[in-house]
C-alpha positions as a printed Julia matrix, in Angstrom:
111×3 Matrix{Float64}:
 -20.78  11.75  -12.43
 -17.53  13.57  -13.14
 -17.34  17.31  -12.56
 -16.78  19.64  -15.47
 -13.12  19.89  -16.37
 -11.34  23.22  -16.36
  -7.99  24.1   -17.82
  -5.29  24.14  -15.13
  -3.32  27.31  -14.49
   0.37  26.7   -15.19
   3.32  29.05  -14.73
   6.81  27.99  -15.82
   9.77  30.19  -14.91
  11.61  29.58  -18.19
  10.33  27.56  -21.15
  13.67  27.91  -22.99
  16.31  27.36  -20.29
  19.99  26.67  -20.76
  21.1   23.1   -20.05
  21.56  22.66  -16.29
  19.26  25.55  -15.36
  16.69  25.12  -12.59
  13.1   25.5   -13.84
  10.28  26.33  -11.42
   6.75  25.13  -12.18
   3.61  26.39  -10.43
   0.37  24.53  -11.12
  -3.21  24.94   -9.91
  -6.39  23.16  -10.9
  -9.91  24.38  -10.11
 -11.66  21.71   -8.04
 -14.07  21.86   -5.04
 -12.22  19.21   -2.97
 -15.31  18.15   -0.96
 -14.31  16.1     2.09
 -17.54  14.14    2.46
 -17.91  15.53    5.99
 -20.06  18.62    5.3
 -23.83  18.74    5.05
 -26.0   20.81    2.72
 -28.98  23.01    3.73
 -31.16  19.87    3.99
 -28.74  18.14    6.41
 -27.67  15.69    3.7
 -24.01  14.74    3.54
 -22.25  16.25    0.52
 -20.41  13.3    -1.09
 -16.63  13.24   -1.1
 -15.18  14.66   -4.3
 -11.42  15.14   -4.25
  -8.49  15.1    -6.61
  -6.79  11.87   -5.56
  -3.55  12.02   -7.52
  -1.27  14.39   -9.36
   1.5   13.11  -11.59
   4.1   15.02  -13.56
   6.25  13.35  -16.19
   9.23  14.56  -18.21
   9.47  12.81  -21.57
   7.32   9.99  -20.16
   9.39   9.45  -16.99
   7.85  10.28  -13.61
   9.24  13.48  -12.14
   6.71  13.9    -9.33
   3.81  11.86   -7.98
   1.51  13.25   -5.26
  -1.36  11.52   -3.49
  -3.89  14.04   -2.17
  -6.24  13.6     0.79
  -9.49  15.28    1.93
  -7.51  17.76    4.08
  -6.2   19.53    0.94
  -8.08  22.77    0.25
 -10.09  23.45   -2.88
  -8.18  24.4    -6.04
  -5.02  22.41   -5.2
  -1.81  24.34   -5.91
   1.73  23.07   -5.96
   5.16  24.35   -6.88
   8.18  22.27   -7.78
  11.56  22.6    -9.48
  13.63  20.46  -11.8
  16.94  20.75  -13.63
  16.58  21.13  -17.4
  18.99  18.78  -19.15
  17.34  18.34  -22.56
  14.27  19.5   -24.5
  11.21  17.59  -23.25
   7.46  17.58  -22.91
   6.35  18.21  -19.34
   2.98  16.49  -18.77
   0.85  17.13  -15.68
  -2.18  14.98  -14.84
  -4.77  15.33  -12.08
  -7.23  12.47  -11.4
 -10.28  12.87   -9.13
 -12.24  10.18   -7.32
 -15.33  10.93   -9.46
 -13.5   10.01  -12.68
 -12.47  13.52  -13.71
  -9.09  13.58  -15.49
  -7.33  16.84  -16.29
  -4.11  16.76  -18.29
  -1.89  19.37  -19.84
   1.44  19.2   -21.65
   3.98  22.02  -21.84
   7.13  21.94  -23.97
  10.48  22.84  -22.43
  13.11  23.65  -25.07
  16.69  23.59  -23.78
  18.93  26.08  -25.6
């Protein structure tokens, strides 16, 4: 069963940059990232539950693709930069191994 989805925390350095400006994006999603190696109080293995992939697209074209592994801590955070060349929708998508999908779209308007 998929975990409850939460809205990711997104910070964008400049949502209205000049053409050619570098834009920094910081993104974090709330997720337990269980490795499948721990046991609960009854000595039962807690099943693996991780975010497996993160993908970021600009106007539908892949900007960044990241495959996560059990060694990544809970609430995965990443920071990346790109050069703003035109106004676009920046879409970020996290997919977990339990079927959870979290997606958000932010608009970048080049001035």
